[in-house]
SEKOL-340391 format. One record per residue (C-alpha): residue in three letters; x, z, y; residue number from 1. Coordinates in nm, 3 decimals, padded with zeros to 5 digits, always signed. Layout:
% residues N
["ALA" [X Z Y] NUM] ...
This chain:
% residues 293
["MET" [+14.105 +12.296 +10.477] 1] ["GLU" [+14.254 +12.619 +10.332] 2] ["LYS" [+14.594 +12.555 +10.492] 3] ["ILE" [+14.428 +12.485 +10.826] 4] ["VAL" [+14.226 +12.821 +10.813] 5] ["LYS" [+14.559 +12.994 +10.735] 6] ["VAL" [+14.734 +12.833 +11.038] 7] ["VAL" [+14.440 +12.916 +11.272] 8] ["ILE" [+14.451 +13.282 +11.149] 9] ["GLU" [+14.815 +13.313 +11.208] 10] ["PHE" [+14.777 +13.172 +11.560] 11] ["ILE" [+14.507 +13.421 +11.644] 12] ["LYS" [+14.732 +13.701 +11.497] 13] ["ILE" [+15.012 +13.608 +11.709] 14] ["ALA" [+14.803 +13.566 +12.021] 15] ["LEU" [+14.659 +13.918 +11.965] 16] ["LEU" [+14.988 +14.070 +11.921] 17] ["SER" [+15.118 +13.899 +12.235] 18] ["ALA" [+14.818 +14.032 +12.430] 19] ["ILE" [+14.871 +14.374 +12.306] 20] ["ALA" [+15.259 +14.375 +12.392] 21] ["ILE" [+15.171 +14.263 +12.745] 22] ["LEU" [+14.908 +14.540 +12.793] 23] ["MET" [+15.162 +14.800 +12.645] 24] ["GLY" [+15.424 +14.665 +12.886] 25] ["MET" [+15.203 +14.707 +13.181] 26] ["ASN" [+15.101 +15.069 +13.086] 27] ["ILE" [+15.446 +15.191 +13.017] 28] ["GLY" [+15.630 +15.021 +13.286] 29] ["ILE" [+15.832 +14.787 +13.055] 30] ["LEU" [+15.783 +14.483 +13.318] 31] ["GLN" [+15.950 +14.688 +13.580] 32] ["THR" [+16.333 +14.750 +13.612] 33] ["PRO" [+16.397 +15.068 +13.423] 34] ["THR" [+16.628 +15.338 +13.545] 35] ["LEU" [+16.902 +15.476 +13.344] 36] ["SER" [+16.716 +15.802 +13.265] 37] ["GLU" [+16.411 +15.612 +13.147] 38] ["THR" [+16.588 +15.386 +12.896] 39] ["GLY" [+16.801 +15.694 +12.763] 40] ["ILE" [+17.119 +15.509 +12.841] 41] ["HIS" [+17.415 +15.737 +12.903] 42] ["LYS" [+17.681 +15.643 +13.142] 43] ["PRO" [+18.024 +15.524 +12.990] 44] ["SER" [+18.167 +15.882 +13.103] 45] ["GLU" [+17.921 +16.032 +12.870] 46] ["GLU" [+18.085 +15.926 +12.550] 47] ["ILE" [+17.886 +15.991 +12.226] 48] ["GLU" [+18.107 +16.000 +11.924] 49] ["LEU" [+17.940 +15.833 +11.608] 50] ["SER" [+17.924 +16.042 +11.302] 51] ["GLU" [+17.992 +15.902 +10.965] 52] ["ASP" [+17.624 +15.917 +10.891] 53] ["SER" [+17.564 +15.716 +11.199] 54] ["LYS" [+17.803 +15.458 +11.102] 55] ["ASP" [+17.651 +15.439 +10.754] 56] ["GLU" [+17.301 +15.385 +10.908] 57] ["TYR" [+17.421 +15.113 +11.138] 58] ["ASN" [+17.587 +14.936 +10.840] 59] ["GLN" [+17.258 +14.971 +10.639] 60] ["ARG" [+17.067 +14.831 +10.931] 61] ["GLU" [+17.295 +14.548 +10.957] 62] ["ALA" [+17.258 +14.457 +10.585] 63] ["ASP" [+16.881 +14.492 +10.595] 64] ["LEU" [+16.833 +14.260 +10.889] 65] ["ARG" [+17.009 +13.999 +10.689] 66] ["LYS" [+16.799 +14.066 +10.389] 67] ["ILE" [+16.469 +14.022 +10.607] 68] ["MET" [+16.582 +13.680 +10.720] 69] ["GLU" [+16.685 +13.559 +10.372] 70] ["HIS" [+16.349 +13.701 +10.233] 71] ["SER" [+16.151 +13.512 +10.498] 72] ["LEU" [+16.296 +13.187 +10.415] 73] ["SER" [+16.287 +13.239 +10.037] 74] ["GLN" [+15.911 +13.307 +10.035] 75] ["LEU" [+15.837 +12.963 +10.120] 76] ["PHE" [+15.948 +12.834 +09.776] 77] ["LYS" [+15.780 +12.865 +09.443] 78] ["PHE" [+16.073 +13.069 +09.296] 79] ["PRO" [+16.194 +13.284 +09.588] 80] ["GLU" [+16.424 +13.482 +09.386] 81] ["SER" [+16.613 +13.178 +09.288] 82] ["VAL" [+16.700 +13.068 +09.658] 83] ["ARG" [+17.073 +13.067 +09.704] 84] ["PHE" [+17.270 +13.081 +10.034] 85] ["ARG" [+17.618 +12.953 +10.105] 86] ["ASN" [+17.863 +12.885 +10.380] 87] ["THR" [+17.668 +13.135 +10.587] 88] ["ASN" [+17.764 +13.277 +10.928] 89] ["TYR" [+17.585 +13.614 +11.002] 90] ["GLU" [+17.616 +13.795 +11.332] 91] ["TYR" [+17.466 +14.147 +11.422] 92] ["ARG" [+17.466 +14.300 +11.767] 93] ["ARG" [+17.358 +14.618 +11.916] 94] ["VAL" [+17.248 +14.521 +12.272] 95] ["PHE" [+17.357 +14.822 +12.472] 96] ["ASN" [+17.616 +14.964 +12.247] 97] ["ASP" [+17.825 +14.649 +12.203] 98] ["HIS" [+17.850 +14.637 +12.591] 99] ["GLY" [+17.985 +14.978 +12.600] 100] ["ILE" [+17.662 +15.139 +12.712] 101] ["ASN" [+17.591 +15.443 +12.495] 102] ["VAL" [+17.208 +15.481 +12.421] 103] ["ALA" [+17.008 +15.688 +12.195] 104] ["PRO" [+16.949 +15.514 +11.855] 105] ["GLU" [+16.571 +15.525 +11.917] 106] ["LYS" [+16.613 +15.334 +12.236] 107] ["GLU" [+16.863 +15.075 +12.108] 108] ["LEU" [+16.779 +14.701 +12.090] 109] ["GLU" [+16.918 +14.491 +11.798] 110] ["PHE" [+16.981 +14.125 +11.752] 111] ["ALA" [+17.101 +13.924 +11.446] 112] ["THR" [+17.147 +13.563 +11.355] 113] ["LEU" [+17.200 +13.391 +11.033] 114] ["CYS" [+17.273 +13.032 +10.955] 115] ["GLY" [+17.417 +12.818 +10.684] 116] ["GLN" [+17.286 +12.627 +10.390] 117] ["TYR" [+17.032 +12.705 +10.129] 118] ["SER" [+16.917 +12.557 +09.801] 119] ["ALA" [+16.614 +12.629 +09.589] 120] ["GLN" [+16.492 +12.555 +09.225] 121] ["ASN" [+16.214 +12.325 +09.151] 122] ["ALA" [+15.961 +12.355 +08.878] 123] ["MET" [+16.217 +12.207 +08.634] 124] ["ALA" [+16.458 +12.504 +08.730] 125] ["VAL" [+16.692 +12.254 +08.893] 126] ["TYR" [+16.852 +12.332 +09.233] 127] ["GLY" [+16.813 +12.083 +09.505] 128] ["SER" [+17.095 +11.979 +09.727] 129] ["ALA" [+17.193 +12.242 +10.008] 130] ["ARG" [+17.004 +12.215 +10.333] 131] ["PRO" [+17.085 +12.375 +10.661] 132] ["PHE" [+16.881 +12.674 +10.805] 133] ["TYR" [+16.904 +12.899 +11.117] 134] ["ALA" [+16.733 +13.245 +11.157] 135] ["GLU" [+16.732 +13.516 +11.417] 136] ["VAL" [+16.563 +13.847 +11.433] 137] ["ALA" [+16.521 +14.090 +11.733] 138] ["VAL" [+16.437 +14.467 +11.693] 139] ["ASN" [+16.292 +14.701 +11.941] 140] ["ASN" [+16.337 +15.041 +11.805] 141] ["GLU" [+16.138 +15.231 +12.086] 142] ["GLU" [+15.835 +15.017 +12.005] 143] ["LYS" [+15.923 +15.000 +11.634] 144] ["GLY" [+15.868 +14.624 +11.643] 145] ["ILE" [+16.051 +14.321 +11.488] 146] ["THR" [+16.041 +13.944 +11.611] 147] ["GLY" [+16.209 +13.667 +11.451] 148] ["ASP" [+16.230 +13.286 +11.402] 149] ["VAL" [+16.321 +13.091 +11.087] 150] ["TRP" [+16.410 +12.713 +11.103] 151] ["LEU" [+16.516 +12.509 +10.805] 152] ["GLU" [+16.538 +12.142 +10.680] 153] ["ILE" [+16.283 +12.061 +10.393] 154] ["ASP" [+16.282 +11.719 +10.253] 155] ["GLY" [+16.466 +11.592 +10.552] 156] ["GLU" [+16.225 +11.720 +10.813] 157] ["ILE" [+16.286 +12.024 +11.037] 158] ["LYS" [+16.036 +12.308 +10.979] 159] ["LYS" [+15.976 +12.638 +11.164] 160] ["LEU" [+15.795 +12.952 +11.024] 161] ["LEU" [+15.490 +13.034 +11.223] 162] ["SER" [+15.620 +13.390 +11.224] 163] ["LEU" [+15.877 +13.605 +11.059] 164] ["ASP" [+15.622 +13.721 +10.806] 165] ["SER" [+15.438 +13.394 +10.764] 166] ["SER" [+15.440 +13.160 +10.461] 167] ["ILE" [+15.336 +12.869 +10.670] 168] ["ALA" [+15.597 +12.624 +10.809] 169] ["LEU" [+15.499 +12.398 +11.095] 170] ["ASP" [+15.698 +12.097 +11.227] 171] ["GLY" [+15.993 +12.209 +11.424] 172] ["ASP" [+16.188 +12.058 +11.713] 173] ["LYS" [+16.479 +11.887 +11.552] 174] ["GLU" [+16.697 +11.886 +11.865] 175] ["LYS" [+16.639 +12.254 +11.931] 176] ["PHE" [+16.726 +12.339 +11.587] 177] ["GLU" [+17.054 +12.137 +11.593] 178] ["LYS" [+17.159 +12.313 +11.917] 179] ["LEU" [+17.080 +12.670 +11.756] 180] ["TYR" [+17.268 +12.570 +11.453] 181] ["ALA" [+17.562 +12.420 +11.626] 182] ["LYS" [+17.597 +12.747 +11.846] 183] ["LYS" [+17.659 +12.954 +11.529] 184] ["CYS" [+17.753 +12.732 +11.239] 185] ["GLY" [+17.893 +12.407 +11.399] 186] ["ASP" [+17.801 +12.046 +11.388] 187] ["ILE" [+17.520 +12.001 +11.153] 188] ["GLN" [+17.646 +11.645 +11.078] 189] ["SER" [+17.960 +11.787 +10.920] 190] ["ALA" [+17.785 +12.054 +10.734] 191] ["PHE" [+17.875 +11.889 +10.404] 192] ["MET" [+18.238 +12.011 +10.462] 193] ["GLY" [+18.104 +12.367 +10.379] 194] ["VAL" [+18.388 +12.616 +10.404] 195] ["PHE" [+18.624 +12.340 +10.499] 196] ["SER" [+18.434 +12.261 +10.828] 197] ["GLN" [+18.738 +12.372 +11.021] 198] ["TYR" [+18.981 +12.132 +10.822] 199] ["ASP" [+19.095 +11.792 +10.946] 200] ["ILE" [+19.063 +11.489 +10.722] 201] ["GLY" [+19.396 +11.315 +10.732] 202] ["TYR" [+19.728 +11.308 +10.548] 203] ["ALA" [+19.827 +11.675 +10.558] 204] ["ALA" [+19.745 +11.729 +10.190] 205] ["LEU" [+19.922 +11.429 +10.052] 206] ["SER" [+20.185 +11.634 +09.882] 207] ["VAL" [+19.937 +11.842 +09.690] 208] ["LYS" [+19.903 +11.576 +09.411] 209] ["TYR" [+20.298 +11.565 +09.382] 210] ["TYR" [+20.321 +11.934 +09.343] 211] ["LEU" [+20.057 +11.941 +09.065] 212] ["GLU" [+20.231 +11.653 +08.864] 213] ["LYS" [+20.559 +11.816 +08.892] 214] ["LEU" [+20.431 +12.167 +08.797] 215] ["ASP" [+20.231 +12.014 +08.494] 216] ["LYS" [+20.556 +11.851 +08.372] 217] ["LEU" [+20.774 +12.171 +08.431] 218] ["SER" [+20.517 +12.384 +08.240] 219] ["LYS" [+20.614 +12.219 +07.911] 220] ["TYR" [+20.967 +12.380 +07.943] 221] ["PRO" [+21.007 +12.722 +07.832] 222] ["GLY" [+21.146 +12.941 +08.079] 223] ["ALA" [+21.062 +12.720 +08.377] 224] ["LYS" [+20.770 +12.938 +08.500] 225] ["ASP" [+20.978 +13.264 +08.532] 226] ["SER" [+21.256 +13.063 +08.714] 227] ["LEU" [+21.006 +12.916 +08.942] 228] ["ILE" [+20.856 +13.254 +09.032] 229] ["LYS" [+21.187 +13.399 +09.087] 230] ["CYS" [+21.288 +13.125 +09.320] 231] ["SER" [+20.954 +13.127 +09.498] 232] ["ASN" [+20.994 +13.500 +09.556] 233] ["SER" [+21.315 +13.430 +09.746] 234] ["ASP" [+21.334 +13.271 +10.102] 235] ["ALA" [+21.352 +12.915 +09.941] 236] ["SER" [+21.078 +12.667 +09.987] 237] ["HIS" [+20.850 +12.545 +09.724] 238] ["ASP" [+20.992 +12.208 +09.763] 239] ["TYR" [+21.337 +12.325 +09.685] 240] ["CYS" [+21.233 +12.541 +09.396] 241] ["ILE" [+21.043 +12.269 +09.230] 242] ["GLY" [+21.327 +12.014 +09.288] 243] ["ALA" [+21.593 +12.267 +09.158] 244] ["GLU" [+21.382 +12.330 +08.839] 245] ["ILE" [+21.336 +11.949 +08.781] 246] ["CYS" [+21.720 +11.895 +08.824] 247] ["GLN" [+21.771 +12.175 +08.557] 248] ["ARG" [+21.507 +12.074 +08.305] 249] ["VAL" [+21.427 +11.716 +08.328] 250] ["LYS" [+21.677 +11.458 +08.185] 251] ["LYS" [+21.497 +11.131 +08.303] 252] ["LEU" [+21.464 +11.152 +08.679] 253] ["ASP" [+21.300 +10.907 +08.915] 254] ["GLU" [+21.515 +10.751 +09.211] 255] ["ASN" [+21.416 +11.031 +09.463] 256] ["MET" [+21.487 +11.316 +09.238] 257] ["SER" [+21.803 +11.164 +09.108] 258] ["GLU" [+21.940 +11.151 +09.471] 259] ["PHE" [+21.831 +11.517 +09.535] 260] ["CYS" [+21.992 +11.642 +09.216] 261] ["SER" [+22.318 +11.459 +09.280] 262] ["ILE" [+22.349 +11.597 +09.634] 263] ["LYS" [+22.267 +11.941 +09.511] 264] ["LYS" [+22.538 +11.927 +09.245] 265] ["GLN" [+22.787 +11.816 +09.509] 266] ["VAL" [+22.728 +12.092 +09.779] 267] ["CYS" [+22.579 +12.381 +09.583] 268] ["SER" [+22.774 +12.619 +09.337] 269] ["GLY" [+22.639 +12.835 +09.059] 270] ["ASN" [+22.687 +13.145 +09.273] 271] ["ASP" [+22.467 +13.034 +09.574] 272] ["GLU" [+22.144 +13.208 +09.634] 273] ["HIS" [+21.842 +12.975 +09.643] 274] ["ALA" [+21.793 +12.994 +10.026] 275] ["ASP" [+22.177 +12.937 +10.080] 276] ["CYS" [+22.169 +12.628 +09.859] 277] ["GLU" [+21.861 +12.476 +10.045] 278] ["GLU" [+22.045 +12.526 +10.366] 279] ["LYS" [+22.350 +12.323 +10.235] 280] ["LEU" [+22.110 +12.060 +10.112] 281] ["LYS" [+21.949 +12.005 +10.442] 282] ["ALA" [+22.286 +11.998 +10.628] 283] ["ALA" [+22.382 +11.735 +10.370] 284] ["TYR" [+22.064 +11.536 +10.407] 285] ["LYS" [+22.094 +11.567 +10.800] 286] ["GLU" [+22.471 +11.430 +10.790] 287] ["LYS" [+22.375 +11.142 +10.563] 288] ["LYS" [+22.080 +11.036 +10.784] 289] ["ALA" [+22.319 +11.047 +11.095] 290] ["SER" [+22.571 +10.829 +10.918] 291] ["LYS" [+22.322 +10.554 +10.853] 292] ["LYS" [+22.247 +10.509 +11.232] 293] 
């Protein structure tokens, strides 16, 4: 019953604020198309140079809007200070200035979006799995007003805050949420990829394990590390540098490395630079491949 009363009160508050905004708009002409002088907009020819103080203020406003959105979401949970955000994408826009229209700060409009994943602690101080969220906030400096929305997934369901300063989350439209999220943070179904969301799952990283195994083996030999660093700082590739070190350090070679070391010994001299030796090896392998055709 108490929750229902809170919801009703929130709805009444929003309705009253909306009515006041409409009345104010009618009185000050906000529903009419304003002229340049009425909005305080300066034509592009009237360039306004931003001072360092102004730049610092814009940076502060950008940071504070992000905090407002994070705070609005965090307040839904029992331990708001414990809520963590990750893989976020934050965008801050100044509506007029970002479009080349100089306008006085008190006339500027601002808009920011934040999306990504969040996780919160439960009563046992254990963090739940990361869940997606999307938030946006708009600022009208002339009216000194802020409006915003916060969408998030809770226990598999999409919820939306009744208002930016509300602690009540109502059922949200899943399809609309996914569209908003996709616009700024990508496909919600691939969100588990986190910071690797732009990577292709395939075979491009097959060699990583090979590198790790070879470097682990070489790390047991004194001097190998310094020699590898010196080679890597040249124009030679990592493949060549690791292979050259294996030829020099390891006595028992596998079949592939045995062939590599044998050809290297034939075509390279002790005076060759690493990059020069690698080019000779490439030419030798190319010739060998052509002879087999």
